[in-house]
PDB file of N, CA, C and O in Angstrom, chain B, residues numbered from 101:
ATOM      1  N   MET B 101     125.219 136.228 157.835  1.00  0.00           N
ATOM      2  CA  MET B 101     123.977 136.850 158.269  1.00  0.00           C
ATOM      3  C   MET B 101     122.824 136.165 157.534  1.00  0.00           C
ATOM      4  O   MET B 101     122.824 136.069 156.307  1.00  0.00           O
ATOM      5  N   LYS B 102     121.859 135.700 158.292  1.00  0.00           N
ATOM      6  CA  LYS B 102     120.679 135.045 157.732  1.00  0.00           C
ATOM      7  C   LYS B 102     119.493 135.979 157.905  1.00  0.00           C
ATOM      8  O   LYS B 102     119.153 136.357 159.026  1.00  0.00           O
ATOM      9  N   ASN B 103     118.858 136.355 156.785  1.00  0.00           N
ATOM     10  CA  ASN B 103     117.676 137.199 156.813  1.00  0.00           C
ATOM     11  C   ASN B 103     116.463 136.294 156.637  1.00  0.00           C
ATOM     12  O   ASN B 103     116.355 135.575 155.643  1.00  0.00           O
ATOM     13  N   ILE B 104     115.552 136.333 157.604  1.00  0.00           N
ATOM     14  CA  ILE B 104     114.436 135.392 157.655  1.00  0.00           C
ATOM     15  C   ILE B 104     113.122 136.148 157.525  1.00  0.00           C
ATOM     16  O   ILE B 104     112.883 137.134 158.222  1.00  0.00           O
ATOM     17  N   PHE B 105     112.273 135.668 156.618  1.00  0.00           N
ATOM     18  CA  PHE B 105     110.925 136.200 156.434  1.00  0.00           C
ATOM     19  C   PHE B 105     109.984 135.450 157.365  1.00  0.00           C
ATOM     20  O   PHE B 105     110.022 134.222 157.439  1.00  0.00           O
ATOM     21  N   VAL B 106     109.137 136.194 158.078  1.00  0.00           N
ATOM     22  CA  VAL B 106     108.136 135.582 158.960  1.00  0.00           C
ATOM     23  C   VAL B 106     106.773 136.113 158.538  1.00  0.00           C
ATOM     24  O   VAL B 106     106.467 137.289 158.734  1.00  0.00           O
ATOM     25  N   GLY B 107     105.962 135.243 157.962  1.00  0.00           N
ATOM     26  CA  GLY B 107     104.646 135.632 157.477  1.00  0.00           C
ATOM     27  C   GLY B 107     103.528 135.023 158.301  1.00  0.00           C
ATOM     28  O   GLY B 107     103.752 134.153 159.142  1.00  0.00           O
ATOM     29  N   ASN B 108     102.323 135.498 158.042  1.00  0.00           N
ATOM     30  CA  ASN B 108     101.108 135.066 158.726  1.00  0.00           C
ATOM     31  C   ASN B 108     101.150 135.418 160.215  1.00  0.00           C
ATOM     32  O   ASN B 108     100.622 134.693 161.057  1.00  0.00           O
ATOM     33  N   LEU B 109     101.788 136.542 160.514  1.00  0.00           N
ATOM     34  CA  LEU B 109     101.841 137.002 161.900  1.00  0.00           C
ATOM     35  C   LEU B 109     100.470 137.517 162.332  1.00  0.00           C
ATOM     36  O   LEU B 109      99.759 138.140 161.543  1.00  0.00           O
ATOM     37  N   PRO B 110     100.103 137.255 163.583  1.00  0.00           N
ATOM     38  CA  PRO B 110      98.894 137.913 164.084  1.00  0.00           C
ATOM     39  C   PRO B 110      99.149 139.422 164.135  1.00  0.00           C
ATOM     40  O   PRO B 110     100.268 139.858 164.405  1.00  0.00           O
ATOM     41  N   TYR B 111      98.122 140.205 163.880  1.00  0.00           N
ATOM     42  CA  TYR B 111      98.307 141.658 163.855  1.00  0.00           C
ATOM     43  C   TYR B 111      98.707 142.195 165.221  1.00  0.00           C
ATOM     44  O   TYR B 111      99.230 143.304 165.326  1.00  0.00           O
ATOM     45  N   SER B 112      98.462 141.412 166.267  1.00  0.00           N
ATOM     46  CA  SER B 112      98.816 141.831 167.620  1.00  0.00           C
ATOM     47  C   SER B 112     100.258 141.492 167.991  1.00  0.00           C
ATOM     48  O   SER B 112     100.719 141.879 169.065  1.00  0.00           O
ATOM     49  N   ALA B 113     100.979 140.777 167.126  1.00  0.00           N
ATOM     50  CA  ALA B 113     102.353 140.352 167.434  1.00  0.00           C
ATOM     51  C   ALA B 113     103.265 141.557 167.584  1.00  0.00           C
ATOM     52  O   ALA B 113     103.111 142.571 166.904  1.00  0.00           O
ATOM     53  N   THR B 114     104.222 141.416 168.498  1.00  0.00           N
ATOM     54  CA  THR B 114     105.191 142.491 168.730  1.00  0.00           C
ATOM     55  C   THR B 114     106.588 142.023 168.328  1.00  0.00           C
ATOM     56  O   THR B 114     106.848 140.826 168.204  1.00  0.00           O
ATOM     57  N   GLU B 115     107.466 142.976 168.131  1.00  0.00           N
ATOM     58  CA  GLU B 115     108.851 142.647 167.809  1.00  0.00           C
ATOM     59  C   GLU B 115     109.506 141.910 168.974  1.00  0.00           C
ATOM     60  O   GLU B 115     110.352 141.043 168.757  1.00  0.00           O
ATOM     61  N   ASP B 116     109.129 142.241 170.197  1.00  0.00           N
ATOM     62  CA  ASP B 116     109.662 141.533 171.363  1.00  0.00           C
ATOM     63  C   ASP B 116     109.254 140.061 171.350  1.00  0.00           C
ATOM     64  O   ASP B 116     110.059 139.195 171.692  1.00  0.00           O
ATOM     65  N   GLN B 117     108.014 139.771 170.961  1.00  0.00           N
ATOM     66  CA  GLN B 117     107.561 138.379 170.865  1.00  0.00           C
ATOM     67  C   GLN B 117     108.385 137.612 169.835  1.00  0.00           C
ATOM     68  O   GLN B 117     108.815 136.486 170.082  1.00  0.00           O
ATOM     69  N   LEU B 118     108.597 138.235 168.681  1.00  0.00           N
ATOM     70  CA  LEU B 118     109.390 137.574 167.637  1.00  0.00           C
ATOM     71  C   LEU B 118     110.818 137.343 168.115  1.00  0.00           C
ATOM     72  O   LEU B 118     111.388 136.273 167.901  1.00  0.00           O
ATOM     73  N   GLN B 119     111.381 138.340 168.755  1.00  0.00           N
ATOM     74  CA  GLN B 119     112.744 138.206 169.259  1.00  0.00           C
ATOM     75  C   GLN B 119     112.827 137.032 170.226  1.00  0.00           C
ATOM     76  O   GLN B 119     113.740 136.212 170.126  1.00  0.00           O
ATOM     77  N   SER B 120     111.892 136.942 171.152  1.00  0.00           N
ATOM     78  CA  SER B 120     111.898 135.849 172.130  1.00  0.00           C
ATOM     79  C   SER B 120     111.763 134.492 171.455  1.00  0.00           C
ATOM     80  O   SER B 120     112.431 133.533 171.841  1.00  0.00           O
ATOM     81  N   LEU B 121     110.901 134.413 170.450  1.00  0.00           N
ATOM     82  CA  LEU B 121     110.701 133.153 169.732  1.00  0.00           C
ATOM     83  C   LEU B 121     111.985 132.699 169.041  1.00  0.00           C
ATOM     84  O   LEU B 121     112.346 131.524 169.109  1.00  0.00           O
ATOM     85  N   PHE B 122     112.672 133.623 168.380  1.00  0.00           N
ATOM     86  CA  PHE B 122     113.862 133.253 167.608  1.00  0.00           C
ATOM     87  C   PHE B 122     115.115 133.125 168.474  1.00  0.00           C
ATOM     88  O   PHE B 122     116.032 132.385 168.120  1.00  0.00           O
ATOM     89  N   GLU B 123     115.166 133.826 169.588  1.00  0.00           N
ATOM     90  CA  GLU B 123     116.317 133.719 170.481  1.00  0.00           C
ATOM     91  C   GLU B 123     116.476 132.318 171.057  1.00  0.00           C
ATOM     92  O   GLU B 123     117.559 131.952 171.512  1.00  0.00           O
ATOM     93  N   GLN B 124     115.423 131.548 171.040  1.00  0.00           N
ATOM     94  CA  GLN B 124     115.500 130.169 171.512  1.00  0.00           C
ATOM     95  C   GLN B 124     116.416 129.328 170.629  1.00  0.00           C
ATOM     96  O   GLN B 124     116.833 128.237 171.018  1.00  0.00           O
ATOM     97  N   HIS B 125     116.725 129.837 169.444  1.00  0.00           N
ATOM     98  CA  HIS B 125     117.496 129.085 168.462  1.00  0.00           C
ATOM     99  C   HIS B 125     118.833 129.724 168.119  1.00  0.00           C
ATOM    100  O   HIS B 125     119.588 129.178 167.315  1.00  0.00           O
ATOM    101  N   GLY B 126     119.139 130.878 168.721  1.00  0.00           N
ATOM    102  CA  GLY B 126     120.415 131.527 168.468  1.00  0.00           C
ATOM    103  C   GLY B 126     120.331 133.027 168.677  1.00  0.00           C
ATOM    104  O   GLY B 126     119.301 133.568 169.080  1.00  0.00           O
ATOM    105  N   ALA B 127     121.451 133.681 168.391  1.00  0.00           N
ATOM    106  CA  ALA B 127     121.552 135.125 168.592  1.00  0.00           C
ATOM    107  C   ALA B 127     120.795 135.879 167.502  1.00  0.00           C
ATOM    108  O   ALA B 127     121.002 135.649 166.311  1.00  0.00           O
ATOM    109  N   VAL B 128     119.925 136.770 167.925  1.00  0.00           N
ATOM    110  CA  VAL B 128     119.129 137.582 167.004  1.00  0.00           C
ATOM    111  C   VAL B 128     119.770 138.958 166.897  1.00  0.00           C
ATOM    112  O   VAL B 128     119.999 139.624 167.907  1.00  0.00           O
ATOM    113  N   ALA B 129     120.059 139.380 165.669  1.00  0.00           N
ATOM    114  CA  ALA B 129     120.675 140.681 165.447  1.00  0.00           C
ATOM    115  C   ALA B 129     119.632 141.795 165.358  1.00  0.00           C
ATOM    116  O   ALA B 129     119.840 142.893 165.874  1.00  0.00           O
ATOM    117  N   ARG B 130     118.491 141.498 164.688  1.00  0.00           N
ATOM    118  CA  ARG B 130     117.491 142.540 164.466  1.00  0.00           C
ATOM    119  C   ARG B 130     116.144 141.914 164.165  1.00  0.00           C
ATOM    120  O   ARG B 130     116.071 140.841 163.566  1.00  0.00           O
ATOM    121  N   VAL B 131     115.082 142.580 164.575  1.00  0.00           N
ATOM    122  CA  VAL B 131     113.709 142.144 164.303  1.00  0.00           C
ATOM    123  C   VAL B 131     112.935 143.354 163.802  1.00  0.00           C
ATOM    124  O   VAL B 131     113.059 144.447 164.354  1.00  0.00           O
ATOM    125  N   LYS B 132     112.137 143.162 162.756  1.00  0.00           N
ATOM    126  CA  LYS B 132     111.323 144.266 162.231  1.00  0.00           C
ATOM    127  C   LYS B 132     109.994 143.721 161.749  1.00  0.00           C
ATOM    128  O   LYS B 132     109.953 142.888 160.843  1.00  0.00           O
ATOM    129  N   ILE B 133     108.897 144.189 162.350  1.00  0.00           N
ATOM    130  CA  ILE B 133     107.560 143.890 161.844  1.00  0.00           C
ATOM    131  C   ILE B 133     107.173 145.037 160.926  1.00  0.00           C
ATOM    132  O   ILE B 133     107.281 146.205 161.300  1.00  0.00           O
ATOM    133  N   ILE B 134     106.729 144.706 159.737  1.00  0.00           N
ATOM    134  CA  ILE B 134     106.389 145.718 158.735  1.00  0.00           C
ATOM    135  C   ILE B 134     104.998 146.269 159.028  1.00  0.00           C
ATOM    136  O   ILE B 134     104.049 145.520 159.256  1.00  0.00           O
ATOM    137  N   THR B 135     104.901 147.588 159.015  1.00  0.00           N
ATOM    138  CA  THR B 135     103.634 148.243 159.317  1.00  0.00           C
ATOM    139  C   THR B 135     103.158 149.078 158.126  1.00  0.00           C
ATOM    140  O   THR B 135     103.953 149.496 157.285  1.00  0.00           O
ATOM    141  N   ASP B 136     101.865 149.306 158.077  1.00  0.00           N
ATOM    142  CA  ASP B 136     101.260 150.145 157.057  1.00  0.00           C
ATOM    143  C   ASP B 136     101.656 151.597 157.311  1.00  0.00           C
ATOM    144  O   ASP B 136     101.584 152.068 158.446  1.00  0.00           O
ATOM    145  N   ARG B 137     102.066 152.296 156.283  1.00  0.00           N
ATOM    146  CA  ARG B 137     102.515 153.686 156.444  1.00  0.00           C
ATOM    147  C   ARG B 137     101.421 154.606 156.958  1.00  0.00           C
ATOM    148  O   ARG B 137     101.675 155.487 157.779  1.00  0.00           O
ATOM    149  N   GLU B 138     100.209 154.398 156.474  1.00  0.00           N
ATOM    150  CA  GLU B 138      99.125 155.318 156.830  1.00  0.00           C
ATOM    151  C   GLU B 138      98.533 155.032 158.205  1.00  0.00           C
ATOM    152  O   GLU B 138      98.258 155.957 158.968  1.00  0.00           O
ATOM    153  N   THR B 139      98.335 153.742 158.525  1.00  0.00           N
ATOM    154  CA  THR B 139      97.648 153.407 159.773  1.00  0.00           C
ATOM    155  C   THR B 139      98.602 153.030 160.897  1.00  0.00           C
ATOM    156  O   THR B 139      98.234 153.103 162.070  1.00  0.00           O
ATOM    157  N   GLY B 140      99.827 152.625 160.554  1.00  0.00           N
ATOM    158  CA  GLY B 140     100.771 152.162 161.564  1.00  0.00           C
ATOM    159  C   GLY B 140     100.486 150.754 162.040  1.00  0.00           C
ATOM    160  O   GLY B 140     101.184 150.242 162.915  1.00  0.00           O
ATOM    161  N   ARG B 141      99.473 150.122 161.477  1.00  0.00           N
ATOM    162  CA  ARG B 141      99.086 148.768 161.869  1.00  0.00           C
ATOM    163  C   ARG B 141      99.976 147.744 161.173  1.00  0.00           C
ATOM    164  O   ARG B 141     100.421 147.954 160.044  1.00  0.00           O
ATOM    165  N   SER B 142     100.226 146.640 161.858  1.00  0.00           N
ATOM    166  CA  SER B 142     101.032 145.563 161.293  1.00  0.00           C
ATOM    167  C   SER B 142     100.431 145.086 159.977  1.00  0.00           C
ATOM    168  O   SER B 142      99.211 145.040 159.817  1.00  0.00           O
ATOM    169  N   ARG B 143     101.304 144.734 159.039  1.00  0.00           N
ATOM    170  CA  ARG B 143     100.844 144.176 157.770  1.00  0.00           C
ATOM    171  C   ARG B 143     100.847 142.646 157.800  1.00  0.00           C
ATOM    172  O   ARG B 143     100.546 142.001 156.796  1.00  0.00           O
ATOM    173  N   GLY B 144     101.188 142.070 158.953  1.00  0.00           N
ATOM    174  CA  GLY B 144     101.104 140.622 159.110  1.00  0.00           C
ATOM    175  C   GLY B 144     102.365 139.869 158.720  1.00  0.00           C
ATOM    176  O   GLY B 144     102.345 138.645 158.595  1.00  0.00           O
ATOM    177  N   PHE B 145     103.462 140.592 158.529  1.00  0.00           N
ATOM    178  CA  PHE B 145     104.730 139.915 158.257  1.00  0.00           C
ATOM    179  C   PHE B 145     105.883 140.754 158.775  1.00  0.00           C
ATOM    180  O   PHE B 145     105.737 141.940 159.070  1.00  0.00           O
ATOM    181  N   GLY B 146     107.029 140.106 158.878  1.00  0.00           N
ATOM    182  CA  GLY B 146     108.208 140.800 159.367  1.00  0.00           C
ATOM    183  C   GLY B 146     109.467 140.051 159.001  1.00  0.00           C
ATOM    184  O   GLY B 146     109.427 139.061 158.270  1.00  0.00           O
ATOM    185  N   PHE B 147     110.588 140.531 159.513  1.00  0.00           N
ATOM    186  CA  PHE B 147     111.889 139.947 159.213  1.00  0.00           C
ATOM    187  C   PHE B 147     112.703 139.821 160.493  1.00  0.00           C
ATOM    188  O   PHE B 147     112.628 140.657 161.392  1.00  0.00           O
ATOM    189  N   VAL B 148     113.481 138.747 160.541  1.00  0.00           N
ATOM    190  CA  VAL B 148     114.402 138.517 161.646  1.00  0.00           C
ATOM    191  C   VAL B 148     115.774 138.296 161.037  1.00  0.00           C
ATOM    192  O   VAL B 148     115.916 137.498 160.111  1.00  0.00           O
ATOM    193  N   GLU B 149     116.791 138.992 161.543  1.00  0.00           N
ATOM    194  CA  GLU B 149     118.157 138.770 161.089  1.00  0.00           C
ATOM    195  C   GLU B 149     118.924 138.068 162.195  1.00  0.00           C
ATOM    196  O   GLU B 149     118.896 138.480 163.354  1.00  0.00           O
ATOM    197  N   MET B 150     119.611 136.996 161.811  1.00  0.00           N
ATOM    198  CA  MET B 150     120.436 136.251 162.755  1.00  0.00           C
ATOM    199  C   MET B 150     121.858 136.240 162.225  1.00  0.00           C
ATOM    200  O   MET B 150     122.080 136.048 161.030  1.00  0.00           O
ATOM    201  N   ASP B 151     122.821 136.446 163.115  1.00  0.00           N
ATOM    202  CA  ASP B 151     124.226 136.550 162.710  1.00  0.00           C
ATOM    203  C   ASP B 151     124.786 135.242 162.159  1.00  0.00           C
ATOM    204  O   ASP B 151     125.604 135.255 161.240  1.00  0.00           O
ATOM    205  N   ASN B 152     124.355 134.129 162.708  1.00  0.00           N
ATOM    206  CA  ASN B 152     124.912 132.837 162.350  1.00  0.00           C
ATOM    207  C   ASN B 152     123.965 132.097 161.406  1.00  0.00           C
ATOM    208  O   ASN B 152     122.802 131.874 161.741  1.00  0.00           O
ATOM    209  N   ASP B 153     124.461 131.716 160.225  1.00  0.00           N
ATOM    210  CA  ASP B 153     123.618 131.047 159.231  1.00  0.00           C
ATOM    211  C   ASP B 153     123.062 129.716 159.730  1.00  0.00           C
ATOM    212  O   ASP B 153     121.901 129.396 159.475  1.00  0.00           O
ATOM    213  N   ASP B 154     123.884 128.932 160.444  1.00  0.00           N
ATOM    214  CA  ASP B 154     123.412 127.646 160.955  1.00  0.00           C
ATOM    215  C   ASP B 154     122.290 127.835 161.971  1.00  0.00           C
ATOM    216  O   ASP B 154     121.296 127.109 161.945  1.00  0.00           O
ATOM    217  N   GLU B 155     122.449 128.800 162.857  1.00  0.00           N
ATOM    218  CA  GLU B 155     121.397 129.091 163.830  1.00  0.00           C
ATOM    219  C   GLU B 155     120.143 129.577 163.114  1.00  0.00           C
ATOM    220  O   GLU B 155     119.028 129.230 163.503  1.00  0.00           O
ATOM    221  N   GLY B 156     120.322 130.373 162.077  1.00  0.00           N
ATOM    222  CA  GLY B 156     119.193 130.852 161.289  1.00  0.00           C
ATOM    223  C   GLY B 156     118.445 129.715 160.630  1.00  0.00           C
ATOM    224  O   GLY B 156     117.214 129.687 160.635  1.00  0.00           O
ATOM    225  N   ASP B 157     119.187 128.771 160.058  1.00  0.00           N
ATOM    226  CA  ASP B 157     118.546 127.608 159.424  1.00  0.00           C
ATOM    227  C   ASP B 157     117.770 126.785 160.447  1.00  0.00           C
ATOM    228  O   ASP B 157     116.658 126.333 160.173  1.00  0.00           O
ATOM    229  N   ARG B 158     118.361 126.591 161.629  1.00  0.00           N
ATOM    230  CA  ARG B 158     117.665 125.840 162.679  1.00  0.00           C
ATOM    231  C   ARG B 158     116.406 126.584 163.131  1.00  0.00           C
ATOM    232  O   ARG B 158     115.371 125.968 163.385  1.00  0.00           O
ATOM    233  N   ALA B 159     116.501 127.892 163.227  1.00  0.00           N
ATOM    234  CA  ALA B 159     115.343 128.694 163.630  1.00  0.00           C
ATOM    235  C   ALA B 159     114.225 128.590 162.597  1.00  0.00           C
ATOM    236  O   ALA B 159     113.053 128.485 162.960  1.00  0.00           O
ATOM    237  N   ILE B 160     114.577 128.618 161.324  1.00  0.00           N
ATOM    238  CA  ILE B 160     113.574 128.470 160.266  1.00  0.00           C
ATOM    239  C   ILE B 160     112.873 127.127 160.405  1.00  0.00           C
ATOM    240  O   ILE B 160     111.644 127.055 160.387  1.00  0.00           O
ATOM    241  N   ASP B 161     113.658 126.067 160.545  1.00  0.00           N
ATOM    242  CA  ASP B 161     113.082 124.727 160.669  1.00  0.00           C
ATOM    243  C   ASP B 161     112.176 124.618 161.894  1.00  0.00           C
ATOM    244  O   ASP B 161     111.117 123.995 161.832  1.00  0.00           O
ATOM    245  N   ALA B 162     112.587 125.218 162.995  1.00  0.00           N
ATOM    246  CA  ALA B 162     111.848 125.091 164.248  1.00  0.00           C
ATOM    247  C   ALA B 162     110.589 125.950 164.295  1.00  0.00           C
ATOM    248  O   ALA B 162     109.616 125.575 164.951  1.00  0.00           O
ATOM    249  N   THR B 163     110.587 127.089 163.618  1.00  0.00           N
ATOM    250  CA  THR B 163     109.463 128.018 163.750  1.00  0.00           C
ATOM    251  C   THR B 163     108.474 127.968 162.584  1.00  0.00           C
ATOM    252  O   THR B 163     107.347 128.441 162.724  1.00  0.00           O
ATOM    253  N   ASN B 164     108.865 127.411 161.445  1.00  0.00           N
ATOM    254  CA  ASN B 164     107.937 127.327 160.320  1.00  0.00           C
ATOM    255  C   ASN B 164     106.785 126.412 160.705  1.00  0.00           C
ATOM    256  O   ASN B 164     106.989 125.245 161.039  1.00  0.00           O
ATOM    257  N   GLY B 165     105.585 126.949 160.654  1.00  0.00           N
ATOM    258  CA  GLY B 165     104.395 126.197 161.042  1.00  0.00           C
ATOM    259  C   GLY B 165     104.067 126.305 162.523  1.00  0.00           C
ATOM    260  O   GLY B 165     103.028 125.810 162.959  1.00  0.00           O
ATOM    261  N   ALA B 166     104.936 126.945 163.307  1.00  0.00           N
ATOM    262  CA  ALA B 166     104.675 127.106 164.742  1.00  0.00           C
ATOM    263  C   ALA B 166     103.478 128.027 164.957  1.00  0.00           C
ATOM    264  O   ALA B 166     103.189 128.896 164.134  1.00  0.00           O
ATOM    265  N   ASP B 167     102.791 127.821 166.070  1.00  0.00           N
ATOM    266  CA  ASP B 167     101.628 128.619 166.410  1.00  0.00           C
ATOM    267  C   ASP B 167     102.037 129.852 167.211  1.00  0.00           C
ATOM    268  O   ASP B 167     102.769 129.750 168.196  1.00  0.00           O
ATOM    269  N   LEU B 168     101.563 131.005 166.784  1.00  0.00           N
ATOM    270  CA  LEU B 168     101.752 132.236 167.549  1.00  0.00           C
ATOM    271  C   LEU B 168     100.394 132.912 167.652  1.00  0.00           C
ATOM    272  O   LEU B 168      99.861 133.411 166.661  1.00  0.00           O
ATOM    273  N   ASP B 169      99.843 132.924 168.846  1.00  0.00           N
ATOM    274  CA  ASP B 169      98.517 133.510 169.098  1.00  0.00           C
ATOM    275  C   ASP B 169      97.459 132.993 168.125  1.00  0.00           C
ATOM    276  O   ASP B 169      96.647 133.760 167.608  1.00  0.00           O
ATOM    277  N   GLY B 170      97.481 131.680 167.883  1.00  0.00           N
ATOM    278  CA  GLY B 170      96.458 131.063 167.036  1.00  0.00           C
ATOM    279  C   GLY B 170      96.722 131.101 165.545  1.00  0.00           C
ATOM    280  O   GLY B 170      95.878 130.668 164.761  1.00  0.00           O
ATOM    281  N   ARG B 171      97.876 131.610 165.134  1.00  0.00           N
ATOM    282  CA  ARG B 171      98.204 131.656 163.701  1.00  0.00           C
ATOM    283  C   ARG B 171      99.426 130.784 163.440  1.00  0.00           C
ATOM    284  O   ARG B 171     100.382 130.790 164.215  1.00  0.00           O
ATOM    285  N   SER B 172      99.386 130.049 162.362  1.00  0.00           N
ATOM    286  CA  SER B 172     100.496 129.192 161.970  1.00  0.00           C
ATOM    287  C   SER B 172     101.490 130.011 161.148  1.00  0.00           C
ATOM    288  O   SER B 172     101.163 130.478 160.057  1.00  0.00           O
ATOM    289  N   LEU B 173     102.703 130.185 161.676  1.00  0.00           N
ATOM    290  CA  LEU B 173     103.690 131.042 161.022  1.00  0.00           C
ATOM    291  C   LEU B 173     104.225 130.428 159.735  1.00  0.00           C
ATOM    292  O   LEU B 173     104.397 129.213 159.631  1.00  0.00           O
ATOM    293  N   ASN B 174     104.482 131.287 158.766  1.00  0.00           N
ATOM    294  CA  ASN B 174     105.117 130.912 157.504  1.00  0.00           C
ATOM    295  C   ASN B 174     106.525 131.514 157.547  1.00  0.00           C
ATOM    296  O   ASN B 174     106.693 132.725 157.399  1.00  0.00           O
ATOM    297  N   VAL B 175     107.532 130.661 157.751  1.00  0.00           N
ATOM    298  CA  VAL B 175     108.892 131.144 157.986  1.00  0.00           C
ATOM    299  C   VAL B 175     109.828 130.541 156.946  1.00  0.00           C
ATOM    300  O   VAL B 175     109.858 129.324 156.764  1.00  0.00           O
ATOM    301  N   ASN B 176     110.592 131.390 156.264  1.00  0.00           N
ATOM    302  CA  ASN B 176     111.600 130.910 155.319  1.00  0.00           C
ATOM    303  C   ASN B 176     112.668 131.979 155.119  1.00  0.00           C
ATOM    304  O   ASN B 176     112.529 133.112 155.577  1.00  0.00           O
ATOM    305  N   GLU B 177     113.719 131.597 154.434  1.00  0.00           N
ATOM    306  CA  GLU B 177     114.785 132.561 154.163  1.00  0.00           C
ATOM    307  C   GLU B 177     114.237 133.648 153.242  1.00  0.00           C
ATOM    308  O   GLU B 177     113.596 133.361 152.231  1.00  0.00           O
ATOM    309  N   ALA B 178     114.499 134.887 153.608  1.00  0.00           N
ATOM    310  CA  ALA B 178     114.005 136.012 152.823  1.00  0.00           C
ATOM    311  C   ALA B 178     114.728 136.070 151.481  1.00  0.00           C
ATOM    312  O   ALA B 178     115.929 135.813 151.391  1.00  0.00           O
ATOM    313  N   ARG B 179     113.984 136.406 150.461  1.00  0.00           N
ATOM    314  CA  ARG B 179     114.589 136.612 149.143  1.00  0.00           C
ATOM    315  C   ARG B 179     115.204 137.995 149.106  1.00  0.00           C
ATOM    316  O   ARG B 179     114.723 138.909 149.775  1.00  0.00           O
ATOM    317  N   PRO B 180     116.267 138.156 148.329  1.00  0.00           N
ATOM    318  CA  PRO B 180     116.869 139.499 148.223  1.00  0.00           C
ATOM    319  C   PRO B 180     115.854 140.504 147.702  1.00  0.00           C
ATOM    320  O   PRO B 180     115.035 140.188 146.839  1.00  0.00           O
ATOM    321  N   ARG B 181     115.917 141.687 148.224  1.00  0.00           N
ATOM    322  CA  ARG B 181     115.003 142.742 147.818  1.00  0.00           C
ATOM    323  C   ARG B 181     115.322 143.182 146.398  1.00  0.00           C
ATOM    324  O   ARG B 181     116.483 143.366 146.031  1.00  0.00           O
ATOM    325  N   ARG B 182     114.271 143.346 145.611  1.00  0.00           N
ATOM    326  CA  ARG B 182     114.460 143.836 144.249  1.00  0.00           C
ATOM    327  C   ARG B 182     114.267 145.338 144.231  1.00  0.00           C
ATOM    328  O   ARG B 182     113.374 145.874 144.888  1.00  0.00           O
ATOM    329  N   ASP B 183     115.110 146.004 143.476  1.00  0.00           N
ATOM    330  CA  ASP B 183     114.928 147.439 143.292  1.00  0.00           C
ATOM    331  C   ASP B 183     113.940 147.639 142.158  1.00  0.00           C
ATOM    332  O   ASP B 183     114.121 147.113 141.060  1.00  0.00           O
ATOM    333  N   ASN B 184     112.913 148.391 142.428  1.00  0.00           N
ATOM    334  CA  ASN B 184     111.883 148.628 141.421  1.00  0.00           C
ATOM    335  C   ASN B 184     112.140 149.958 140.731  1.00  0.00           C
ATOM    336  O   ASN B 184     111.499 150.967 141.024  1.00  0.00           O
ATOM    337  N   PHE B 185     113.075 149.935 139.825  1.00  0.00           N
ATOM    338  CA  PHE B 185     113.401 151.178 139.153  1.00  0.00           C
ATOM    339  C   PHE B 185     112.510 151.446 137.957  1.00  0.00           C
ATOM    340  O   PHE B 185     112.119 152.601 137.788  1.00  0.00           O
ATOM    341  N   GLY B 186     112.173 150.553 137.164  1.00  0.00           N
ATOM    342  CA  GLY B 186     111.581 150.830 135.879  1.00  0.00           C
ATOM    343  C   GLY B 186     110.228 151.463 135.827  1.00  0.00           C
ATOM    344  O   GLY B 186     109.956 152.106 134.813  1.00  0.00           O
ATOM    345  N   GLY B 187     109.367 151.372 136.757  1.00  0.00           N
ATOM    346  CA  GLY B 187     107.979 151.761 136.580  1.00  0.00           C
ATOM    347  C   GLY B 187     107.765 153.242 136.340  1.00  0.00           C
ATOM    348  O   GLY B 187     108.712 154.029 136.331  1.00  0.00           O
ATOM    349  N   GLY B 188     106.576 153.590 136.156  1.00  0.00           N
ATOM    350  CA  GLY B 188     106.282 155.011 136.069  1.00  0.00           C
ATOM    351  C   GLY B 188     106.524 155.562 134.705  1.00  0.00           C
ATOM    352  O   GLY B 188     106.213 154.842 133.756  1.00  0.00           O
ATOM    353  N   GLY B 189     106.955 156.552 134.510  1.00  0.00           N
ATOM    354  CA  GLY B 189     107.323 157.069 133.206  1.00  0.00           C
ATOM    355  C   GLY B 189     106.251 157.926 132.623  1.00  0.00           C
ATOM    356  O   GLY B 189     105.305 157.364 132.072  1.00  0.00           O
ATOM    357  N   GLY B 190     106.293 159.044 132.676  1.00  0.00           N
ATOM    358  CA  GLY B 190     105.323 160.055 132.292  1.00  0.00           C
ATOM    359  C   GLY B 190     104.688 159.835 130.955  1.00  0.00           C
ATOM    360  O   GLY B 190     105.023 158.889 130.243  1.00  0.00           O
ATOM    361  N   GLY B 191     103.872 160.609 130.647  1.00  0.00           N
ATOM    362  CA  GLY B 191     102.978 160.352 129.537  1.00  0.00           C
ATOM    363  C   GLY B 191     103.501 160.798 128.204  1.00  0.00           C
ATOM    364  O   GLY B 191     104.412 161.619 128.099  1.00  0.00           O
ATOM    365  N   GLY B 192     102.938 160.271 127.259  1.00  0.00           N
ATOM    366  CA  GLY B 192     103.371 160.517 125.901  1.00  0.00           C
ATOM    367  C   GLY B 192     103.054 161.898 125.398  1.00  0.00           C
ATOM    368  O   GLY B 192     103.924 162.768 125.362  1.00  0.00           O
ATOM    369  N   GLY B 193     101.880 162.096 125.029  1.00  0.00           N
ATOM    370  CA  GLY B 193     101.595 163.349 124.342  1.00  0.00           C
ATOM    371  C   GLY B 193     102.198 163.264 122.952  1.00  0.00           C
ATOM    372  O   GLY B 193     102.856 162.284 122.605  1.00  0.00           O
ATOM    373  N   ARG B 194     101.975 164.260 122.192  1.00  0.00           N
ATOM    374  CA  ARG B 194     102.520 164.237 120.836  1.00  0.00           C
ATOM    375  C   ARG B 194     103.795 165.047 120.804  1.00  0.00           C
ATOM    376  O   ARG B 194     103.897 166.147 121.347  1.00  0.00           O
ATOM    377  N   GLY B 195     104.747 164.452 120.148  1.00  0.00           N
ATOM    378  CA  GLY B 195     106.005 165.169 120.001  1.00  0.00           C
ATOM    379  C   GLY B 195     105.907 166.240 118.933  1.00  0.00           C
ATOM    380  O   GLY B 195     105.111 166.120 118.001  1.00  0.00           O
ATOM    381  N   ARG B 196     106.674 167.242 119.055  1.00  0.00           N
ATOM    382  CA  ARG B 196     106.683 168.279 118.023  1.00  0.00           C
ATOM    383  C   ARG B 196     107.792 167.974 117.056  1.00  0.00           C
ATOM    384  O   ARG B 196     108.921 167.689 117.457  1.00  0.00           O
ATOM    385  N   TRP B 197     107.484 168.031 115.818  1.00  0.00           N
ATOM    386  CA  TRP B 197     108.482 167.729 114.787  1.00  0.00           C
ATOM    387  C   TRP B 197     108.958 168.964 114.223  1.00  0.00           C
ATOM    388  O   TRP B 197     109.808 168.949 113.332  1.00  0.00           O
TER     389      TRP B 197
END
């Protein structure tokens, strides 16, 4: 399974458009454009999953820098997601001895 990051998407891009673009290079398992939680508007990037690694590599090579509605796509293999566990942590205050 090849997970592909697609950046610099036009805000008007749809998941169907991405699917059509990547299907030219192999079988697409899933497409997801990331949206803002509050507005529902595209954040300008998304992910495409392809079942076959070789097809995924060819798709990356073919679509990186390609034009989609006037924007040059930034396409590469997605990095593994990091779990952000450490942050936060409530406040100090003074301990009682």
